[in-house]
C-alpha distance (Angstrom), angle and dihedral (degrees) to the residues before:
residue distance angle dihedral
M1 . . .
E2 3.79 . .
R3 3.77 102.3 .
A4 3.80 142.1 -2.6
L5 3.79 128.3 -168.2
L6 3.79 130.5 -174.4
R7 3.80 112.3 -141.3
Q8 3.76 132.7 -168.1
G9 3.78 113.8 -94.1
N10 3.80 94.4 -120.1
V11 3.83 99.2 57.1
H12 3.80 133.6 85.9
S13 3.81 115.1 -81.5
A14 3.82 90.4 -118.7
D15 3.79 94.2 45.6
D16 3.81 113.6 140.4
W17 3.81 91.5 8.2
R18 3.80 91.4 156.8
S19 3.82 93.9 65.6
V20 3.80 89.0 53.7
L21 3.79 100.3 40.9
G22 3.80 99.3 34.2
P23 3.84 98.5 70.5
V24 3.81 91.1 44.1
V25 3.80 91.8 52.4
K26 3.79 90.8 47.1
R27 3.81 91.2 51.4
Y28 3.80 92.2 59.3
R29 3.81 99.4 31.6
D30 3.80 96.7 102.8
Q31 3.79 96.2 43.0
T32 3.79 119.0 101.9
L33 3.78 99.5 -127.6
K34 3.77 138.8 107.9
R35 3.78 112.0 -97.4
F36 3.79 125.2 -155.2
F37 3.79 135.3 -172.5
R38 3.80 128.5 -160.1
G39 3.78 122.7 -173.9
D40 3.78 141.7 163.2
A41 3.80 125.4 -117.7
A42 3.81 91.8 -78.4
F43 3.82 88.3 73.7
A44 3.81 95.3 49.6
T45 3.80 95.7 115.5
P46 3.83 127.5 129.1
E47 3.81 91.1 -130.1
L48 3.80 89.9 61.2
Y49 3.82 92.9 45.7
E50 3.79 90.7 53.1
F51 3.80 92.1 45.9
L52 3.82 92.8 51.7
E53 3.79 93.0 44.9
A54 3.81 91.4 50.7
E55 3.81 89.3 51.3
H56 3.83 91.8 48.4
F57 3.80 94.6 -115.0
F58 3.78 123.7 154.6
Y59 3.79 110.2 -136.4
A60 3.79 142.9 -174.7
I61 3.80 114.3 -170.2
R62 3.76 129.2 175.5
L63 3.80 113.3 -111.2
K64 3.78 124.8 -155.4
G65 3.78 113.6 -121.8
N66 3.79 123.6 -113.2
H67 3.79 138.2 172.6
L68 3.81 94.6 -85.7
L69 3.78 93.7 49.2
H70 3.79 92.0 49.4
Q71 3.79 89.8 49.9
K72 3.81 89.0 58.0
I73 3.81 91.4 59.7
A74 3.81 99.3 33.8
H75 3.82 90.2 120.6
L76 3.83 89.6 61.1
T77 3.80 96.7 50.1
T78 3.80 96.1 68.7
R79 3.79 110.1 105.2
P80 3.83 110.8 -104.1
V81 3.78 115.5 -107.8
G82 3.81 118.6 -112.9
R83 3.78 137.1 32.4
P84 3.81 110.4 -31.1
S85 3.79 116.8 -119.7
F86 3.77 123.9 -133.2
K87 3.78 88.9 -118.7
P88 3.83 111.8 80.5
K89 3.77 115.6 -108.7
V90 3.81 108.3 -130.4
L91 3.80 123.9 -163.3
Y92 3.81 129.0 -175.3
E93 3.77 133.4 -157.4
S94 3.80 133.3 -178.9
F95 3.81 125.5 -163.6
R96 3.80 144.1 148.9
Y97 3.78 118.2 -97.6
Q98 3.79 136.4 174.7
A99 3.78 122.7 -165.9
H100 3.80 120.2 -153.7
S101 3.81 91.3 -104.4
W102 3.82 94.0 50.7
K103 3.78 122.1 94.3
K104 3.81 92.8 -150.1
P105 3.81 139.6 12.8
R106 3.78 118.6 -89.9
R107 3.77 136.2 -167.0
V108 3.80 117.5 -91.0
V109 3.80 123.5 -168.4
A110 3.80 118.8 -157.3
K111 3.79 127.2 -160.9
V112 3.81 120.5 -162.4
E113 3.79 119.2 -170.2
W114 3.80 124.4 -169.4
H115 3.82 112.2 -161.2
V116 3.77 125.5 -169.4
G117 3.79 113.0 -103.5
E118 3.81 93.9 19.7
L119 3.80 120.4 110.7
F120 3.81 97.4 -154.3
P121 3.81 130.2 39.2
R122 3.79 125.3 -111.4
I123 3.80 108.5 -114.7
G124 3.78 130.0 -167.3
F125 3.80 133.4 175.8
I126 3.81 129.1 -155.7
V127 3.80 126.2 -170.7
T128 3.79 111.7 -149.7
N129 3.79 145.9 157.4
L130 3.81 92.7 -148.7
N131 3.78 116.6 116.4
W132 3.80 94.1 -151.6
H133 3.78 125.5 121.7
A134 3.81 111.2 -76.8
K135 3.81 93.1 -113.1
R136 3.79 91.4 53.5
V137 3.80 91.5 49.4
V138 3.81 90.3 53.4
R139 3.80 91.1 47.6
F140 3.80 90.1 50.7
Y141 3.79 91.7 50.3
N142 3.80 92.6 47.5
Q143 3.78 89.4 59.3
R144 3.80 84.6 79.3
G145 3.79 82.9 86.2
T146 3.80 89.7 71.3
A147 3.80 90.6 56.0
E148 3.80 89.6 47.6
Q149 3.81 89.1 55.6
W150 3.81 90.8 53.1
I151 3.80 89.6 50.8
K152 3.80 90.6 49.0
E153 3.81 89.7 50.2
G154 3.79 89.9 54.1
K155 3.79 91.1 50.0
L156 3.80 92.3 51.7
A157 3.80 98.2 41.7
L158 3.80 99.3 39.9
T159 3.83 102.2 21.0
W160 3.79 87.4 -138.3
T161 3.81 91.3 169.4
R162 3.80 88.9 67.9
L163 3.78 96.8 98.6
S164 3.78 102.2 158.0
C165 3.81 101.5 160.5
H166 3.80 118.0 118.0
A167 3.81 96.3 -132.7
F168 3.81 122.1 68.3
R169 3.81 91.9 -138.6
D170 3.81 91.5 54.5
N171 3.79 91.1 51.9
A172 3.80 90.2 47.9
V173 3.81 89.4 55.8
R174 3.80 90.9 47.6
L175 3.79 89.9 54.0
Q176 3.81 90.6 53.2
L177 3.81 90.0 50.9
F178 3.80 89.9 50.5
A179 3.82 89.5 50.7
L180 3.81 90.4 50.6
A181 3.82 91.0 50.0
Y182 3.80 89.9 48.7
N183 3.80 92.1 53.3
L184 3.80 92.7 45.6
G185 3.79 89.9 51.6
N186 3.80 90.8 49.6
F187 3.81 92.0 48.1
L188 3.81 89.9 50.7
R189 3.80 91.6 49.4
R190 3.81 95.0 47.4
L191 3.81 100.2 38.4
A192 3.78 107.8 28.8
L193 3.80 109.3 29.5
P194 3.81 120.1 93.9
R195 3.78 115.0 -114.3
K196 3.80 95.4 -105.2
I197 3.81 92.6 62.3
Q198 3.80 100.3 32.8
Q199 3.81 88.1 106.6
W200 3.80 90.8 66.2
T201 3.77 113.2 124.7
L202 3.78 119.9 -128.5
T203 3.80 88.3 -105.6
T204 3.81 91.3 56.6
L205 3.78 90.4 44.3
R206 3.78 91.2 51.9
E207 3.81 95.6 46.8
K208 3.81 98.6 42.3
L209 3.78 103.4 33.8
I210 3.79 112.8 18.0
K211 3.82 106.9 30.4
I212 3.78 94.2 43.1
G213 3.78 123.6 133.8
A214 3.77 120.4 -121.3
K215 3.78 139.0 -179.1
V216 3.80 115.7 -129.9
I217 3.81 117.6 -146.2
R218 3.78 117.3 -170.8
H219 3.79 123.3 -154.9
A220 3.76 130.8 173.1
R221 3.79 93.8 -98.2
S222 3.79 104.0 17.6
L223 3.76 145.1 43.1
T224 3.81 117.1 -147.6
F225 3.78 128.2 -163.8
Q226 3.79 113.4 -159.0
L227 3.81 113.3 -158.5
A228 3.78 129.1 -177.8
E229 3.80 112.8 -107.2
V230 3.80 91.7 -145.5
A231 3.82 92.4 89.4
V232 3.81 101.0 32.4
P233 3.83 123.0 10.3
R234 3.79 118.0 -130.0
E235 3.81 95.4 -110.7
L236 3.79 91.8 49.8
F237 3.78 92.9 48.2
A238 3.81 90.9 48.9
T239 3.83 90.2 51.1
I240 3.80 91.0 52.4
L241 3.81 92.0 49.8
H242 3.81 90.1 48.9
K243 3.83 91.6 51.7
I244 3.79 90.6 48.8
D245 3.82 90.5 50.3
Q246 3.81 89.9 52.8
L247 3.80 89.9 59.0
R248 3.80 91.5 70.0
L249 3.78 116.0 112.0
V250 3.79 113.0 -109.2
P251 3.83 108.6 -125.0
E252 3.76 114.9 -118.5
T253 3.79 116.6 -111.6
G254 3.77 128.7 -145.4
């Protein structure tokens, strides 16, 4: 997770997007790599398009439908002739479009899905500056679902929506701490877990590795933690500790 921002409950979901996106864009500005942005319809604003284009970002953003957009794909919204199949019939269209608030026309990709038993098709629009085939653009945009699953995992494992402080600023700080814990958990899962348990969710990681009970035995020259092997076997726990130890920076010599 790059950034998180707590907003007031009575503002638009993309309110103050520049303070969230700006530092992330700056962080990768000098790196020689292709940069992409995906966003839902809340981010369909000309100011964001212009910002991404100026920063040489490729983007695919959901666009709310209107009368003009539906006119562009009117030839695809006529029910197909013949017996409908159980498999949805999917049609794609790409065209140039300029809203009143845009300074120039941009590419819009439309997806029309006909499902059996449904009277009207499911229609979606995406504004993009990618020159890929329309189907590939839609597939790229739909990968937002993977990011949504990561967000849902964070909500379940860390309950980061539980912001119970009275002051807004206090809740904003709590959200940042939740984001830090989420990233630390992800780093642990990706860098320190053996391959056979890398599919553990953050909830499993928390319950079996982090929130585990232990008995502390003190001796004159040692301190021993005794943990139950039911959650994590000894060999597995030792492997995790070894991987964590390997993450230490090697001090420079000379």
